[in-house]
PALUM-654852 format. One record per atom (N, C-alpha, C): chain; x, y, z; residue in one letter; atom name. Coordinates in steps of 0.1 Angstrom, whole numbers, plus 5000, padded with zeros to 4 digits. Layout:
BEGIN
A, X, Y, Z, A, CA
...
***
This chain:
BEGIN
A, 5008, 4988, 5000, M, N
A, 5000, 5000, 5000, M, CA
A, 5009, 5012, 5000, M, C
A, 5020, 5012, 5007, R, N
A, 5028, 5024, 5007, R, CA
A, 5033, 5028, 4994, R, C
A, 5035, 5018, 4985, H, N
A, 5041, 5020, 4972, H, CA
A, 5031, 5017, 4961, H, C
A, 5018, 5018, 4964, L, N
A, 5008, 5014, 4954, L, CA
A, 5008, 5025, 4943, L, C
A, 5011, 5020, 4931, R, N
A, 5011, 5030, 4919, R, CA
A, 5002, 5023, 4908, R, C
A, 4996, 5032, 4901, G, N
A, 4987, 5027, 4890, G, CA
A, 4977, 5037, 4887, G, C
A, 4970, 5034, 4876, S, N
A, 4959, 5043, 4872, S, CA
A, 4948, 5043, 4882, S, C
A, 4939, 5053, 4881, E, N
A, 4928, 5053, 4891, E, CA
A, 4919, 5040, 4889, E, C
A, 4918, 5035, 4877, D, N
A, 4910, 5023, 4875, D, CA
A, 4917, 5011, 4882, D, C
A, 4930, 5010, 4881, E, N
A, 4938, 4999, 4887, E, CA
A, 4937, 5000, 4903, E, C
A, 4938, 5012, 4908, I, N
A, 4937, 5014, 4923, I, CA
A, 4923, 5010, 4927, I, C
A, 4912, 5015, 4920, A, N
A, 4899, 5012, 4923, A, CA
A, 4896, 4996, 4923, A, C
A, 4902, 4990, 4913, F, N
A, 4901, 4975, 4912, F, CA
A, 4908, 4969, 4924, F, C
A, 4920, 4974, 4928, Y, N
A, 4927, 4968, 4940, Y, CA
A, 4918, 4969, 4952, Y, C
A, 4912, 4981, 4955, F, N
A, 4904, 4983, 4967, F, CA
A, 4890, 4975, 4965, F, C
A, 4885, 4974, 4953, G, N
A, 4873, 4966, 4951, G, CA
A, 4875, 4952, 4955, G, C
A, 4886, 4946, 4950, R, N
A, 4890, 4932, 4953, R, CA
A, 4892, 4930, 4968, R, C
A, 4900, 4940, 4974, A, N
A, 4902, 4939, 4989, A, CA
A, 4889, 4939, 4996, A, C
A, 4880, 4948, 4992, N, N
A, 4867, 4948, 4999, N, CA
A, 4859, 4936, 4997, N, C
A, 4859, 4931, 4985, Y, N
A, 4851, 4919, 4981, Y, CA
A, 4856, 4907, 4990, Y, C
A, 4869, 4905, 4991, Y, N
A, 4874, 4894, 4998, Y, CA
A, 4876, 4897, 5013, Y, C
A, 4873, 4909, 5017, D, N
A, 4874, 4913, 5031, D, CA
A, 4889, 4911, 5035, D, C
A, 4898, 4915, 5027, A, N
A, 4912, 4913, 5029, A, CA
A, 4919, 4927, 5030, A, C
A, 4924, 4930, 5042, V, N
A, 4930, 4943, 5044, V, CA
A, 4943, 4940, 5051, V, C
A, 4954, 4945, 5046, D, N
A, 4967, 4943, 5053, D, CA
A, 4970, 4955, 5062, D, C
A, 4981, 4955, 5069, F, N
A, 4984, 4966, 5078, F, CA
A, 4984, 4979, 5071, F, C
A, 4991, 4981, 5060, D, N
A, 4992, 4993, 5053, D, CA
A, 4978, 4998, 5048, D, C
A, 4970, 4989, 5043, D, N
A, 4957, 4992, 5039, D, CA
A, 4949, 4998, 5051, D, C
A, 4950, 4992, 5062, S, N
A, 4942, 4997, 5074, S, CA
A, 4947, 5011, 5078, S, C
A, 4960, 5014, 5077, V, N
A, 4964, 5028, 5080, V, CA
A, 4959, 5037, 5069, V, C
A, 4960, 5034, 5056, Y, N
A, 4955, 5042, 5046, Y, CA
A, 4940, 5045, 5047, Y, C
A, 4932, 5034, 5050, R, N
A, 4918, 5036, 5052, R, CA
A, 4914, 5044, 5064, R, C
A, 4922, 5043, 5074, T, N
A, 4920, 5052, 5086, T, CA
A, 4922, 5066, 5083, T, C
A, 4933, 5069, 5076, Y, N
A, 4937, 5082, 5071, Y, CA
A, 4926, 5088, 5063, Y, C
A, 4921, 5081, 5053, E, N
A, 4911, 5086, 5044, E, CA
A, 4898, 5088, 5052, E, C
A, 4895, 5080, 5061, R, N
A, 4882, 5082, 5069, R, CA
A, 4884, 5094, 5078, R, C
A, 4895, 5096, 5084, L, N
A, 4897, 5108, 5092, L, CA
A, 4896, 5121, 5084, L, C
A, 4901, 5121, 5071, L, N
A, 4899, 5132, 5063, L, CA
A, 4885, 5135, 5058, L, C
A, 4878, 5124, 5055, D, N
A, 4865, 5125, 5049, D, CA
A, 4854, 5127, 5059, D, C
A, 4855, 5122, 5071, D, N
A, 4845, 5122, 5081, D, CA
A, 4848, 5133, 5091, D, C
A, 4839, 5143, 5091, T, N
A, 4841, 5155, 5100, T, CA
A, 4835, 5153, 5114, T, C
A, 4829, 5142, 5116, A, N
A, 4823, 5139, 5130, A, CA
A, 4835, 5138, 5140, A, C
A, 4833, 5143, 5151, P, N
A, 4844, 5143, 5161, P, CA
A, 4847, 5128, 5166, P, C
A, 4859, 5126, 5169, I, N
A, 4863, 5113, 5174, I, CA
A, 4860, 5112, 5188, I, C
A, 4855, 5100, 5192, A, N
A, 4852, 5098, 5207, A, CA
A, 4864, 5101, 5215, A, C
A, 4862, 5108, 5226, P, N
A, 4873, 5112, 5235, P, CA
A, 4879, 5099, 5242, P, C
A, 4892, 5100, 5244, Y, N
A, 4899, 5090, 5252, Y, CA
A, 4906, 5097, 5263, Y, C
A, 4907, 5091, 5274, E, N
A, 4915, 5097, 5285, E, CA
A, 4930, 5097, 5283, E, C
A, 4935, 5087, 5276, L, N
A, 4949, 5086, 5274, L, CA
A, 4951, 5079, 5260, L, C
A, 4960, 5084, 5253, V, N
A, 4965, 5078, 5240, V, CA
A, 4980, 5075, 5242, V, C
A, 4984, 5063, 5241, L, N
A, 4998, 5060, 5243, L, CA
A, 5004, 5055, 5230, L, C
A, 5014, 5062, 5225, I, N
A, 5020, 5058, 5213, I, CA
A, 5035, 5054, 5216, I, C
A, 5037, 5041, 5213, D, N
A, 5051, 5036, 5215, D, CA
A, 5058, 5035, 5202, D, C
A, 5071, 5038, 5202, E, N
A, 5079, 5038, 5190, E, CA
A, 5075, 5048, 5179, E, C
A, 5071, 5060, 5183, Y, N
A, 5067, 5070, 5174, Y, CA
A, 5077, 5072, 5163, Y, C
A, 5090, 5071, 5166, Q, N
A, 5100, 5073, 5157, Q, CA
A, 5100, 5064, 5145, Q, C
A, 5092, 5052, 5147, D, N
A, 5091, 5043, 5136, D, CA
A, 5078, 5045, 5127, D, C
A, 5070, 5055, 5131, F, N
A, 5058, 5058, 5123, F, CA
A, 5062, 5063, 5109, F, C
A, 5054, 5059, 5099, N, N
A, 5056, 5065, 5086, N, CA
A, 5048, 5078, 5085, N, C
A, 5049, 5085, 5074, Q, N
A, 5043, 5098, 5073, Q, CA
A, 5027, 5097, 5075, Q, C
A, 5021, 5087, 5069, M, N
A, 5007, 5086, 5069, M, CA
A, 5002, 5082, 5083, M, C
A, 5009, 5074, 5090, E, N
A, 5006, 5071, 5104, E, CA
A, 5007, 5083, 5113, E, C
A, 5017, 5091, 5111, A, N
A, 5019, 5104, 5118, A, CA
A, 5007, 5113, 5115, A, C
A, 5003, 5114, 5103, W, N
A, 4992, 5123, 5100, W, CA
A, 4979, 5118, 5106, W, C
A, 4977, 5105, 5107, C, N
A, 4965, 5100, 5114, C, CA
A, 4965, 5105, 5129, C, C
A, 4976, 5104, 5135, Y, N
A, 4977, 5109, 5149, Y, CA
A, 4975, 5124, 5149, Y, C
A, 4981, 5132, 5140, R, N
A, 4979, 5146, 5140, R, CA
A, 4964, 5150, 5138, R, C
A, 4957, 5143, 5129, I, N
A, 4943, 5146, 5127, I, CA
A, 4935, 5143, 5139, I, C
A, 4937, 5132, 5145, A, N
A, 4930, 5128, 5157, A, CA
A, 4933, 5138, 5168, A, C
A, 4945, 5141, 5170, R, N
A, 4949, 5150, 5181, R, CA
A, 4943, 5164, 5179, R, C
A, 4941, 5168, 5166, S, N
A, 4936, 5182, 5164, S, CA
A, 4921, 5182, 5168, S, C
A, 4915, 5171, 5169, Q, N
A, 4901, 5170, 5173, Q, CA
A, 4899, 5169, 5188, Q, C
A, 4909, 5165, 5195, Q, N
A, 4909, 5163, 5210, Q, CA
A, 4920, 5171, 5216, Q, C
A, 4919, 5172, 5229, S, N
A, 4929, 5179, 5236, S, CA
A, 4937, 5170, 5245, S, C
A, 4946, 5162, 5238, Y, N
A, 4954, 5152, 5246, Y, CA
A, 4966, 5159, 5251, Y, C
A, 4971, 5155, 5263, S, N
A, 4983, 5161, 5267, S, CA
A, 4994, 5152, 5261, S, C
A, 5005, 5158, 5259, C, N
A, 5016, 5152, 5252, C, CA
A, 5029, 5152, 5261, C, C
A, 5035, 5141, 5263, C, N
A, 5047, 5141, 5271, C, CA
A, 5057, 5132, 5263, C, C
A, 5069, 5135, 5264, R, N
A, 5080, 5127, 5258, R, CA
A, 5089, 5121, 5268, R, C
A, 5093, 5109, 5266, R, N
A, 5103, 5103, 5275, R, CA
A, 5114, 5097, 5268, R, C
***
């Protein structure tokens, strides 16, 4: 998913098959979460604590998911 390249038809076919077979890999789940966060303006349910381990290993899309979610809530942030 991180390196998915192709025409719009090919990408639509890829997601259509993934949906049909209910087959989603890790990168697909991150991409779908990112798209949902961008498309859905409803607020995210509040959480008392969000713990992110190994943030330095996040890719850019994972980091954006966190940033979008954080912009909707007032989480405190601490680094250790």
